[in-house]
C-alpha positions in Angstrom: -12.8 19.0 -13.6 -11.2 18.8 -10.1 -9.3 21.2 -7.9 -5.6 22.5 -8.4 -4.4 20.1 -10.9 -5.4 16.8 -9.3 -7.0 15.2 -12.3 -6.8 12.2 -14.4 -4.0 13.5 -16.5 -1.9 14.4 -13.8 -2.5 11.1 -11.9 -1.6 9.0 -15.1 1.6 11.1 -15.5 2.5 10.4 -11.9 1.9 6.7 -12.4 4.4 6.5 -15.1 7.0 8.0 -13.0 6.5 5.8 -9.9 5.5 2.7 -11.7 9.2 1.1 -11.5 8.9 1.4 -7.6 5.6 0.4 -6.7 3.6 -3.1 -6.7 0.5 -3.3 -8.8 -1.3 -4.7 -5.9 -3.8 -7.6 -6.7 -7.8 -7.6 -6.4 -9.8 -10.4 -5.3 -13.5 -10.7 -6.1 -15.8 -12.9 -4.0 -19.6 -13.2 -3.5 -20.8 -11.0 -0.8 -22.2 -14.0 1.1 -18.8 -14.5 2.2 -19.3 -11.7 4.5 -22.8 -12.0 5.0 -24.0 -9.1 2.4 -25.7 -9.1 -0.9 -24.0 -8.4 -4.2 -20.3 -9.0 -5.4 -17.3 -7.7 -3.6 -14.0 -6.5 -5.0 -11.2 -6.0 -2.4 -8.3 -4.1 -3.6 -5.4 -5.5 -1.5 -3.2 -2.4 -0.9 -1.7 -3.9 2.2 0.4 -5.9 -0.1 1.9 -2.8 -1.4 5.7 -2.0 -0.6 6.2 -0.7 2.9 2.7 -2.3 4.0 0.1 0.5 2.6 -0.8 2.7 0.0 1.3 5.6 1.2 4.1 4.3 -0.8 2.4 5.8 -3.8 2.5 9.3 -2.5 6.0 8.9 -0.9 7.7 8.0 -4.4 5.7 10.8 -6.3 6.7 13.4 -3.9 10.6 12.2 -3.9 10.7 11.6 -7.7 8.9 14.8 -8.9 10.1 17.4 -6.6 13.7 18.8 -5.9 15.2 17.1 -3.2 17.9 19.1 -1.1 21.2 17.6 0.2 19.7 17.5 3.8 16.9 15.2 2.5 13.3 15.1 3.5 11.1 15.1 6.5 7.8 13.8 7.2 5.3 13.5 10.1 3.1 10.6 10.4 0.8 8.3 12.5 2.8 5.5 11.2 2.1 4.4 7.6 3.1 7.6 5.9 6.4 7.6 7.9 7.2 3.9 6.8 6.6 4.7 3.4 8.6 7.9 3.2 11.4 6.1 5.1 11.2 3.3 2.4 11.0 5.4 -0.5 14.1 7.5 0.7 16.1 4.2 1.5 15.4 3.0 -2.0 16.3 6.1 -3.6 19.6 6.9 -1.4 17.9 10.2 0.3 18.2 11.0 3.8 15.0 11.1 5.8 13.8 12.3 9.2 10.6 10.8 10.4 8.5 12.1 13.3 5.9 9.8 14.9 3.3 10.3 17.8 3.5 7.9 20.7 0.4 6.0 19.4 2.5 4.5 16.5 2.6 0.8 16.6 5.9 -0.8 17.4 5.8 -2.6 14.0 5.7 0.8 12.2 8.6 2.1 14.3 10.6 -1.0 13.8 10.1 -0.7 10.0 11.1 2.9 9.9 14.3 2.2 11.7 15.0 -0.8 9.6 14.9 1.6 6.5 17.8 3.7 8.1 15.7 6.8 8.7 16.3 9.1 11.7 13.3 8.7 13.8 11.8 11.1 16.4 8.6 9.7 18.7 7.1 13.1 20.1 3.6 14.0 21.5 0.4 11.8 21.7 -1.2 12.4 18.2 -0.3 13.1 14.9 -0.7 16.8 15.0 2.2 17.0 17.7 4.5 15.1 15.4 3.5 17.5 12.4 4.3 20.6 14.4 7.7 19.2 15.5 8.5 18.2 12.0 7.6 21.6 10.7 9.9 23.2 13.2 12.7 20.9 12.1 12.2 21.7 8.4 12.4 25.3 9.0 15.8 24.8 10.7 17.4 22.2 8.4 15.8 23.1 5.0 14.5 19.7 4.4 11.8 18.9 1.9 8.5 18.6 3.8 6.6 15.4 2.4 3.1 15.9 3.7 1.1 12.6 4.8 -2.2 14.0 2.9 -2.3 17.7 2.2 0.1 17.9 -0.7 -0.5 17.8 -4.3 2.1 15.2 -5.1 0.7 13.0 -2.4 -2.8 13.1 -3.8 -1.7 12.3 -7.3 0.4 9.3 -6.2 -2.7 7.9 -4.1 -4.8 8.4 -7.0 -2.7 6.1 -9.0 -4.6 3.3 -6.9 -7.6 4.4 -8.6 -6.0 4.0 -12.2 -4.7 0.6 -11.2 -8.3 -0.5 -9.8 -10.1 0.7 -13.0 -7.8 -1.4 -15.2 -8.5 -4.3 -12.9 -12.1 -4.2 -12.1 -13.6 -1.7 -14.7 -17.3 -2.5 -13.9 -17.7 -1.1 -10.3 -20.9 0.4 -8.9 -19.7 1.6 -5.6 -16.4 2.0 -3.8 -15.8 2.3 -0.2 -12.7 3.9 0.9 -11.1 4.5 4.5 -10.6 8.2 5.4 -8.0 9.6 7.6 -6.4 13.0 6.3 -8.2 12.3 2.9 -5.2 12.0 0.5 -6.4 8.5 -0.3 -9.8 9.3 -1.1 -9.1 12.6 -2.7 -6.7 11.0 -5.1 -9.1 8.0 -6.0 -12.1 10.3 -6.2 -10.2 12.7 -8.6 -9.4 9.7 -10.8 -12.9 8.6 -11.2 -14.4 12.1 -11.2 -15.9 11.9 -14.8 -17.4 8.6 -14.0 -19.0 9.8 -10.8 -20.4 12.9 -12.5 -22.0 10.9 -15.2 -23.7 8.7 -12.7 -21.6 5.5 -13.6 -20.6 5.0 -9.9 -20.2 6.4 -6.8 -17.5 6.7 -3.9 -18.3 6.6 -0.2 -15.8 7.3 2.6 -15.7 5.3 5.9 -14.4 6.7 9.1 -14.1 5.5 12.7 -16.9 7.0 14.9 -13.9 8.1 17.2 -12.2 10.0 14.2 -14.9 11.6 12.1 -12.7 14.0 10.3 -14.2 14.2 6.9 -18.0 13.7 8.5 -17.4 17.0 10.5 -15.8 18.9 7.8 -18.6 18.2 5.2 -21.2 19.0 8.0 -19.3 22.4 8.8 -18.8 23.2 5.0 -14.9 23.3 5.7 -12.2 21.6 7.5 -12.4 21.7 11.3 -10.8 20.1 14.1 -12.4 16.8 15.0 -12.0 14.1 17.7 -8.8 12.0 17.0 -8.8 8.6 18.8 -10.0 5.2 18.7 -8.6 1.8 17.5 -7.3 3.2 14.2 -5.9 6.2 15.6 -2.3 5.6 14.4 -3.6 5.7 10.7 -7.0 7.3 10.6 -6.9 10.2 13.1 -5.2 13.4 11.8 -7.6 15.8 13.7 -8.5 17.8 10.4 -9.1 16.8 7.0 -6.9 18.0 4.2 -7.6 21.3 2.5 -6.6 20.2 -1.1 -9.1 17.2 -1.0 -11.9 18.9 0.6 -13.6 20.6 -2.4 -13.2 17.2 -4.3 -15.0 15.5 -1.5 -17.7 18.2 -1.4 -18.3 17.9 -5.2 -18.0 14.2 -6.0 -18.4 12.1 -2.8 -21.5 10.2 -2.3 -21.1 10.4 1.5 -19.3 9.5 4.7 -20.1 6.6 6.8 -18.9 6.2 10.5 -18.3 2.8 12.0 -17.5 1.8 15.6 -14.2 0.4 16.8 -15.9 -2.9 17.4 -17.0 -3.2 13.8 -13.4 -2.5 12.7 -12.0 -5.1 14.9 -14.5 -7.3 13.6 -13.6 -6.5 10.1 -10.0 -7.4 10.8 -11.1 -10.8 12.2 -13.6 -11.4 9.2 -11.1 -10.6 6.4 -8.5 -13.0 8.0 -11.2 -16.0 8.4 -12.8 -15.1 4.7 -9.6 -14.1 2.8 -6.6 -15.0 4.8 -5.3 -11.3 4.8 -4.0 -9.4 7.7 -5.2 -5.8 7.8 -4.3 -3.3 10.6 -7.4 -1.5 11.9 -7.2 1.3 9.4 -7.0 -1.2 6.7 -10.1 -2.7 7.6 -12.3 0.1 8.2 -13.9 0.3 4.7 -14.7 -3.5 5.2 -16.4 -2.5 8.5 -19.1 -0.6 6.9 -20.5 -3.7 5.2 -20.2 -5.8 8.4 -21.9 -3.2 10.6 -24.6 -2.6 7.9 -23.7 1.0 7.6 -23.6 0.1 3.8 -25.9 -2.6 2.5 -25.3 -3.6 -1.1 -28.3 -4.2 -3.3 -28.7 -7.5 -5.1 -26.4 -7.6 -8.0 -24.4 -4.6 -7.0 -20.6 -4.7 -7.5 -19.0 -3.0 -4.5 -15.2 -2.5 -4.4 -13.4 -2.1 -1.1 -10.1 -0.7 -0.4 -7.8 -2.6 2.2 -5.3 0.1 2.7 -2.8 -1.3 5.0 -1.4 -4.3 7.0 1.4 -2.8 9.0 1.0 -5.2 12.1 3.2 -7.6 13.7 0.0 -9.7 14.8 -3.5 -10.3 14.2 -4.8 -8.3 17.1 -8.3 -9.2 16.9 -8.5 -6.7 19.6 -8.1 -5.4 21.9 -11.3 -7.4 21.7 -11.4 -11.4 21.8 -8.0 -12.8 20.8 -4.5 -12.2 19.9 -3.2 -14.8 17.1 -0.1 -14.6 15.1 -0.9 -15.8 11.5 1.4 -18.0 9.4 1.4 -14.9 7.0 2.5 -12.4 9.7 5.0 -14.8 10.9 6.5 -14.8 7.3 6.4 -11.3 7.1 7.9 -10.6 10.2 10.8 -13.2 9.6 11.7 -11.5 6.3 11.5 -7.9 7.4 13.7 -8.3 10.3 
């Protein structure tokens, strides 16, 4: 049993509510040799979700299961949560005000504006945007939609686990990127019984430059951690969520740290091998395989969450090259 009513029954109930509004994103199974590792790899392509990331699940769960005042909703985000809340609010006809830090990508800023949300860019990091959003919520009475530390947010993200279990029931290990912990907290709550029975394990993956959960587990409680690096706009909230932390302590097999170079390399490899275009945060779990932070055993079935793809280009970095893919050209043409 997990904490504060974040369990299979509650996640399944949330899934029924949001199902008409979200995509059942595909999985693709491939031989690990495609990425130079043993075993079988199963990629959950959540970058193909509405609004470009898993955050849409939590956004709709909040807006459909909580009373929304006439003034609407407010959210702070590094980018993807803001896009998701703006998208869900637009679809449901609800006013939305979104606060972003200056590190947010132009692609995410453009998406929020295209949904008609009131956008405010303030501060350098997510924590700055969060403080500004909370002040405005107090003044206006708008409903706060937290990016990760909200029960409804975790329930919505947990529906990814429900979906993945239906699509790929025989998984030995699941690699999940970690920012504030809403995604891995919700997914782990869904699989808690299987984990407790030894049938599978879940491992978090964080950038070395944003070790939020790693530091919390080491300290025994959520603490402030560095918040920077290539994936700062999606995986650097400074402190892990309070609600997910007991779930992580009880059920996670561990947290791996990967360098920015490995994340950029994972973006490039996923394009080469699968022709998908993740943003840095979306490629972080895959980076654990390429950096050999996690090495599958022969015959092991490893699932990997590709969590987001809100980029206007394949920016293989900030490293070697910058290439606009045909897929992204198609997306930009249809989103503008």
